VOGU-3710 file (C-alpha; in Angstrom, 3 decimals, decimal comma):
1> xxxxxxxxxx> 0,000/0,000/0,000  1,396/3,364/-1,021  1,874/5,929/1,729  -0,129/9,142/1,501  1,694/12,189/0,154  0,241/15,679/-0,260  0,222/17,313/-3,682  3,075/19,618/-2,687  5,377/16,654/-2,008  4,877/14,902/-5,333
11> xxxxxxxxxx> 7,204/15,060/-8,339  5,540/16,342/-11,499  6,259/14,534/-14,757  4,884/15,332/-18,170  5,697/15,973/-21,790  4,254/18,017/-24,602  2,334/16,447/-27,446  4,525/16,024/-30,537  3,303/17,758/-33,712  5,053/16,145/-36,660
21> xxxxxxxxxx> 5,123/17,610/-40,164  5,563/15,159/-43,030  7,677/16,000/-46,051  4,617/16,271/-48,291  2,467/18,161/-45,779  1,502/21,688/-46,579  2,719/23,952/-43,791  0,236/26,669/-42,866  0,982/28,435/-39,597  -1,086/31,503/-40,475
31> xxxxxxxxxx> -4,277/29,788/-39,342  -4,672/29,046/-35,635  -4,348/25,445/-34,649  -7,477/23,816/-33,218  -5,550/22,561/-30,207  -3,957/24,785/-27,572  -3,883/24,457/-23,803  -6,474/22,461/-21,912  -6,223/21,844/-18,170  -6,118/18,139/-17,446
41> xxxxxxxxxx> -8,937/16,811/-15,301  -8,161/14,740/-12,219  -8,229/10,965/-12,809  -10,345/10,513/-9,662  -14,102/11,011/-9,946  -14,504/12,559/-6,466  -11,811/15,130/-7,236  -13,550/16,032/-10,494  -16,814/16,498/-8,609  -15,086/18,681/-6,037
51> xxxxxxxxxx> -13,444/20,778/-8,760  -16,831/21,226/-10,423  -18,299/22,297/-7,067  -15,509/24,841/-6,621  -16,160/26,314/-10,062  -19,873/26,471/-9,300  -19,173/28,192/-5,950  -17,098/30,799/-7,786  -19,769/31,526/-10,383  -21,778/34,725/-10,777
61> xxxxxxxxxx> -25,167/33,215/-9,704  -23,754/31,912/-6,398  -22,003/35,203/-5,639  -25,145/37,231/-6,387  -27,204/34,826/-4,276  -24,863/35,378/-1,311  -25,062/39,150/-1,792  -28,864/38,889/-1,771  -28,698/36,742/1,384  -26,519/39,303/3,186
71> xxxxxxxxxx> -28,885/42,127/2,266  -31,852/40,062/3,482  -30,010/39,358/6,744  -29,290/43,076/7,200  -32,926/44,106/6,719  -34,290/41,299/8,904  -31,806/42,343/11,582  -33,791/45,561/12,035  -36,652/43,472/13,390  -34,855/40,549/15,047
81> xxxxxxxxxx> -31,415/42,006/15,781  -31,945/42,111/19,562  -32,765/38,406/19,756  -29,930/36,272/21,131  -31,147/33,277/19,120  -31,087/35,374/15,934  -27,552/36,590/16,595  -26,287/33,127/17,522  -28,000/31,548/14,515  -26,493/34,053/12,091
91> xxxxxxxxxx> -23,080/33,511/13,677  -23,466/29,759/13,145  -24,501/30,145/9,508  -21,515/32,437/8,881  -19,030/30,092/10,574  -20,286/27,035/8,695  -20,281/28,859/5,337  -16,769/30,134/5,913  -15,625/26,671/6,984  -16,955/25,251/3,707
101> xxxxxxxxxx> -15,366/28,090/1,717  -12,059/27,366/3,493  -12,076/23,921/1,896  -13,106/25,328/-1,482  -10,361/27,971/-1,431  -7,775/25,383/-0,476  -9,009/23,161/-3,290  -8,584/26,081/-5,697  -4,961/26,453/-4,595  -4,275/22,738/-5,058
111> xxxxxxxxxx> -5,871/22,839/-8,499  -3,958/26,002/-9,470  -0,691/24,440/-8,351  -1,300/21,189/-10,253  -2,496/22,817/-13,478  0,124/25,550/-13,670  3,084/23,318/-12,864  1,823/20,845/-15,441  1,566/23,611/-18,058  5,098/24,833/-17,315
121> xxxxxxxxxx> 6,439/21,280/-17,651  4,847/20,965/-21,104  6,427/24,269/-22,169  9,809/23,057/-20,884  9,428/19,710/-22,666  8,693/21,441/-25,968  11,474/23,999/-25,397  14,203/21,366/-25,150  13,113/19,990/-28,531  13,053/23,538/-29,902
131> xxxxxxxxxx> 16,560/24,105/-28,586  17,834/20,974/-30,339  16,193/21,909/-33,642  17,313/25,564/-33,431  20,926/24,358/-33,206  20,332/22,358/-36,410  18,785/25,391/-38,114  21,741/27,586/-37,179  24,166/25,061/-38,645  22,050/24,678/-41,783
141> xxxxxxxxxx> 21,846/28,388/-42,635  25,221/29,443/-41,274  26,105/32,523/-39,276  25,481/34,917/-42,183  22,058/33,527/-43,009  20,915/33,592/-39,394  22,297/37,128/-38,960  20,288/38,487/-41,891  17,131/36,734/-40,701  17,717/38,047/-37,154
151> xxxxxxxxxx> 17,947/41,630/-38,424  14,658/41,218/-40,275  12,946/39,614/-37,286  14,173/42,257/-34,845  12,493/44,942/-36,940  9,108/43,224/-36,963  6,376/44,484/-34,654  4,898/41,965/-32,250  1,293/41,353/-31,328  0,410/41,944/-27,686
161> xxxxxxxxxx> -0,900/39,025/-25,681  -4,182/40,831/-25,000  -4,940/40,816/-28,747  -4,738/37,016/-28,791  -7,086/36,463/-25,849  -10,810/35,918/-25,762  -12,615/38,879/-24,144  -13,567/38,491/-20,485  -17,164/38,610/-19,349  -18,577/41,760/-17,763
171> xxxxxxxxxx> -18,862/39,939/-14,428  -15,192/38,885/-14,507  -14,062/42,426/-15,319  -16,143/43,829/-12,443  -14,761/41,252/-9,987  -11,131/41,883/-10,984  -11,546/45,650/-10,761  -13,292/45,374/-7,400  -10,381/43,250/-6,165  -8,115/46,282/-6,539
181> xxxxxxxxxx> -10,307/48,038/-3,964  -10,811/45,085/-1,598  -7,133/44,191/-1,637  -5,796/47,734/-1,327  -3,716/48,599/1,709  -6,080/51,502/2,459  -9,025/49,087/2,703  -7,059/46,925/5,137  -6,196/50,046/7,141  -9,851/51,155/7,259
191> xxxxxxxxxx> -10,797/47,700/8,504  -8,475/48,006/11,500  -9,657/51,551/12,186  -13,201/50,179/12,510  -11,960/47,490/14,896  -10,193/50,066/17,078  -13,299/52,290/17,108  -15,322/49,310/18,348  -12,753/48,640/21,069  -12,867/52,299/22,095
201> xxxxxxxxxx> -16,599/51,989/22,804  -16,055/48,901/24,989  -15,836/50,815/28,275  -18,797/53,006/27,371  -20,892/49,880/26,677  -19,678/48,208/29,857  -17,943/45,482/27,841  -21,390/43,937/27,562  -22,380/40,814/25,663  -24,422/42,951/23,281
211> xxxxxxxxxx> -21,331/45,060/22,524  -19,421/41,877/21,703  -22,236/40,580/19,516  -22,246/43,776/17,437  -18,714/43,207/16,134  -19,402/39,493/15,818  -22,317/40,275/13,461  -20,350/42,842/11,462  -17,273/40,666/10,944  -19,481/37,655/10,190
221> xxxxxxxxxx> -21,212/39,478/7,327  -17,936/40,895/6,016  -16,217/37,525/6,182  -18,951/35,780/4,182  -18,729/38,533/1,568  -14,923/38,329/1,359  -14,895/34,512/1,170  -17,451/34,486/-1,647  -15,662/37,320/-3,426  -12,255/35,633/-3,169
231> xxxxxxxxxx> -13,648/32,381/-4,571  -15,088/34,284/-7,558  -11,878/36,257/-8,006  -9,736/33,136/-8,189  -12,026/31,552/-10,772  -11,848/34,723/-12,882  -8,058/34,809/-12,619  -7,876/31,078/-13,418  -9,924/31,591/-16,596  -7,673/34,485/-17,618
241> xxxxxxxxxx> -4,472/32,500/-16,974  -5,766/29,486/-18,891  -6,650/31,825/-21,755  -3,064/33,157/-21,740  -1,630/29,639/-21,651  -3,846/28,653/-24,576  -2,419/31,523/-26,666  1,149/30,570/-25,686  0,589/26,894/-26,493  -0,844/27,706/-29,930
251> xxxxxxxxxx> 2,171/29,877/-30,694  4,540/27,240/-29,347  2,974/24,569/-31,539  3,286/26,824/-34,588  6,971/27,316/-33,740  7,433/23,566/-33,415  5,865/22,928/-36,808  8,098/25,548/-38,438  11,192/23,999/-36,876  10,235/20,465/-37,875
261> xxxxxxxxxx> 9,590/21,657/-41,430  13,027/23,310/-41,595  14,983/20,494/-39,945  12,930/17,414/-40,902  13,318/16,480/-37,234  10,810/13,801/-36,189  12,048/13,054/-32,656  9,213/13,202/-30,105  9,381/15,458/-27,069  11,051/13,933/-24,040
271> xxxxxxxxxx> 9,308/13,838/-20,645  10,331/16,414/-18,052  10,277/16,031/-14,271  9,900/18,804/-11,708  10,916/17,695/-8,232  9,427/19,196/-5,111  11,673/21,677/-3,244  13,086/20,799/0,144  11,169/22,289/3,055  11,319/22,184/6,854
281> xxxxxxxxxx> 9,317/19,543/8,689  6,886/22,203/9,932  6,194/23,361/6,380  5,721/19,755/5,280  3,228/19,338/8,126  1,335/22,385/6,849  1,230/20,795/3,388  -0,287/17,611/4,828  -2,923/19,649/6,673  -3,673/21,732/3,546
291> xxxxxxxxxx> -4,128/18,585/1,470  -6,710/17,294/3,942  -8,587/20,610/4,041  -8,552/20,853/0,247  -10,247/17,495/-0,243  -13,602/16,004/0,708  -12,103/14,899/4,030  -12,466/18,429/5,420  -16,126/18,590/4,413  -16,804/15,111/5,843
301> xxxxxxxxxx> -15,297/16,125/9,176  -17,570/19,195/9,278  -20,641/17,042/8,514  -19,744/14,627/11,354  -19,255/17,507/13,793  -22,572/18,998/12,693  -24,361/15,688/13,346  -22,796/15,462/16,807  -23,832/19,056/17,506  -27,441/18,281/16,586
311> xxxxxxxxxx> -27,369/15,149/18,719  -26,362/17,029/21,889  -29,004/19,720/21,349  -31,514/18,192/23,836  -28,799/18,006/26,514  -28,283/21,792/26,289  -32,031/22,336/25,796  -31,170/24,184/22,568  -30,041/27,265/24,521  -27,680/30,077/23,454
321> xxxxxxxxxx> -24,642/28,062/24,512  -25,663/25,196/22,250  -26,290/27,577/19,335  -22,804/29,046/19,646  -21,006/25,698/19,959  -20,946/24,907/16,234  -19,981/28,485/15,408  -17,165/28,328/17,938  -15,791/25,107/16,491  -16,029/26,275/12,873
331> xxxxxxxxxx> -14,599/29,677/13,820  -11,530/28,202/15,518  -10,850/25,798/12,654  -11,389/28,654/10,202  -8,893/30,782/12,121  -6,156/28,193/11,698  -7,164/27,601/8,074  -6,776/31,311/7,271  -3,119/31,224/8,352  -2,544/28,030/6,368
341> xxxxxxxxxx> -4,285/29,429/3,284  -2,039/32,480/3,214  1,088/30,354/3,615  0,087/27,861/0,927  -0,909/30,641/-1,484  2,584/32,076/-1,193  4,199/28,652/-1,741  2,096/27,981/-4,850  3,172/31,248/-6,439  6,772/30,674/-5,345
351> xxxxxxxxxx> 6,984/27,172/-6,853  5,307/28,121/-10,145  7,427/31,279/-10,323  10,629/29,222/-10,055  9,556/27,214/-13,128  8,821/30,432/-15,023  12,320/31,706/-14,191  13,764/28,447/-15,532  11,867/28,876/-18,813  12,947/32,514/-19,008
361> xxxxxxxxxx> 16,623/31,563/-18,569  16,410/29,048/-21,418  14,639/31,523/-23,719  17,264/34,172/-23,072  20,049/31,762/-23,995  18,406/30,790/-27,301  17,655/34,388/-28,288  21,238/35,418/-27,483  22,690/32,619/-29,647  20,533/33,752/-32,564
371> xxxxxxxxxx> 21,339/37,468/-32,032  17,643/38,194/-31,508  16,503/41,069/-29,357  14,646/40,100/-26,194  11,108/41,530/-26,300  9,653/42,584/-22,987  6,284/43,743/-21,717  7,964/45,546/-18,855  8,448/44,520/-15,269  6,315/44,517/-12,148
381> xxxxxxxxxx> 9,315/45,551/-10,051  8,666/49,317/-10,111  6,594/49,534/-6,954  4,847/52,401/-5,222  4,974/52,884/-1,452  1,553/51,260/-1,116  2,688/48,232/-3,119  5,867/47,887/-1,060  3,855/47,969/2,165  1,424/45,416/0,707
391> xxxxxxxxxx> 4,275/43,078/-0,242  5,807/43,430/3,197  2,453/42,480/4,749  2,186/39,565/2,326  5,643/38,310/3,294  4,928/38,545/7,023  1,436/37,045/6,850  2,581/34,067/4,752  5,682/33,263/6,796  6,000/29,861/8,401
401> xxxxxxxxxx> 6,316/31,396/11,870  3,042/33,284/11,323  1,263/29,953/10,842  2,825/28,733/14,096  1,661/31,942/15,786  -1,843/31,346/14,392  -1,860/27,859/15,863  -0,863/29,289/19,263  -3,605/31,938/19,025  -6,129/29,167/18,341
411> xxxxxxxxxx> -4,911/27,255/21,406  -5,077/30,487/23,416  -8,725/30,989/22,465  -9,511/27,415/23,527  -7,768/27,871/26,884  -9,525/31,201/27,561  -12,953/29,823/26,675  -12,319/26,786/28,869  -11,298/29,037/31,770  -14,637/30,828/31,359
421> xxxxxxxxxx> -16,361/27,407/31,415  -17,620/27,889/27,864  -20,202/30,395/28,970  -21,746/32,816/26,448  -18,840/35,216/27,011  -16,353/32,362/26,856  -17,675/31,208/23,507  -17,714/34,751/22,156  -13,993/34,933/22,915  -13,515/31,981/20,546
431> xxxxxxxxxx> -15,884/33,547/18,020  -14,943/37,210/17,912  -11,133/37,039/17,964  -10,983/34,372/15,217  -13,545/36,280/13,171  -11,536/39,528/13,332  -8,228/37,849/12,508  -9,663/35,591/9,800  -11,354/38,512/8,018  -8,045/40,386/8,023
441> xxxxxxxxxx> -6,247/37,399/6,513  -8,890/37,033/3,818  -8,317/40,672/2,815  -4,578/39,982/2,722  -5,277/36,920/0,562  -6,927/39,236/-1,982  -3,917/41,559/-1,828  -1,522/38,662/-2,391  -3,653/37,260/-5,206  -3,707/40,620/-7,002
451> xxxxxxxxxx> 0,064/41,000/-6,716  0,755/37,432/-7,855  -1,580/37,735/-10,842  0,047/40,994/-11,913  3,464/39,309/-11,886  2,049/36,254/-13,680  0,532/38,480/-16,372  3,927/40,078/-17,056  5,659/36,659/-17,094  3,132/35,087/-19,474
461> xxxxxxxxxx> 3,203/38,126/-21,756  6,998/37,950/-21,959  6,884/34,220/-22,778  4,346/34,961/-25,512  6,469/37,780/-26,987  9,644/35,667/-26,978  7,818/32,858/-28,784  6,562/35,372/-31,351  10,070/36,606/-32,037  11,376/33,074/-32,517
471> xxxxxxxxxx> 8,446/32,200/-34,792  9,020/35,313/-36,922  12,695/34,385/-37,200  11,904/30,846/-38,373  9,370/32,138/-40,899  11,991/34,499/-42,341  14,419/31,584/-42,668  11,770/29,466/-44,374  11,075/32,246/-46,883  14,797/32,491/-47,637
481> xxxxxxxxxx> 14,947/28,728/-48,126  11,895/28,709/-50,416  13,320/31,616/-52,385  16,646/29,839/-52,785  14,919/26,648/-53,899  12,919/28,601/-56,477  16,084/30,128/-57,881  17,802/26,726/-58,060  14,778/25,249/-59,799  14,710/28,070/-62,361
491> xxx> 18,416/27,636/-63,076  17,937/23,904/-63,596  15,214/24,555/-66,139
//
């Protein structure tokens, strides 16, 4: 029996599909190929169902339904807001929803990691074949022939990546633009100002239970909104990235066909392997936990806890304490999950980014050997003060020690609530503090996602532009070869 390993501890192996061109085939790279990039579905049925559920949860109808539910809750609160049962019930609904969204968000990260690393491996596999064939082309045409073709190619204008993409939906554009507001450092600052204002009124309100419930309600509503928004945002970004990869793959395949036509090379692409980086044992432990949360196991555990909670209802006579129990459990688990989510998000972008750097290094070497200019869409390194502060917050919030600190905070909430004998106040301690911290981390997740997607956009655009330059170069060489063959044929006649 094979031992269980999380996704982040598995080696990735794959190879690109070989596109051969026969000697008699008519080469036409002006028309787009019918096949580009397509994310590979999981071989396991349950994983495919879970991925479909995640996509559904990140869809426009679900997001709009949640918005409508929050507005309904706000208006009904005018009538029932003073009821302890109402407040506790809403807190439970929020905690359970956020617990479920924790699993969905983690699943999105696992899917993003698997799909993007797989795509980068295919690009690498095809690149090594390109590199072999480019060496043959250079030998075939000689230094003078390649120099003339390079001069022609360097003077050609290149199409931007955005021109090759399918247009985004209105909903996706609205979500991505709204993310700039939600994930802005000013929004995060305003959030903490509101928290401090609430704390300032604590003495005036006598640190009452009602005062505690006010912030519990507010953060509950905000957290549901942010969770739903983040799920939608990631699906929109995933669609955009897959669209970019599709354009790159189509261009890469066209380049392969040109090279095979010029070299008559028929060797298939070789498989490539990407090994997992070495990490500390604590980080590996986080990966194991993330893999559990990002699968159906996390949902099953919640269902079992929910059944137990219903079963003990008669013992507590369905009082306020019983109502808050499930919210307390889900809130504490959600608190720890928020720290883990931020850490794993950073690792996903770090691992995929290392593969992109590897591809970039290889491209630079090939372009330099052919005397081709390196096209660039710019860099995301010119940062404003706000962006630098955001990146600093991202680095701190995703650090391994921050996850450890989050675990200790969760234990601290449990100890405090136990010392208060799990009274209403004791349970609110394990509801309010996690809710405040978790909402903050969800806002930081949006900030980190925005920053990572901006960098990914620049990286993918640069890959696309480099492939265009190489393709233009090969087309110029093919024209020279066809022209030379025409002249030879005319002389023979």
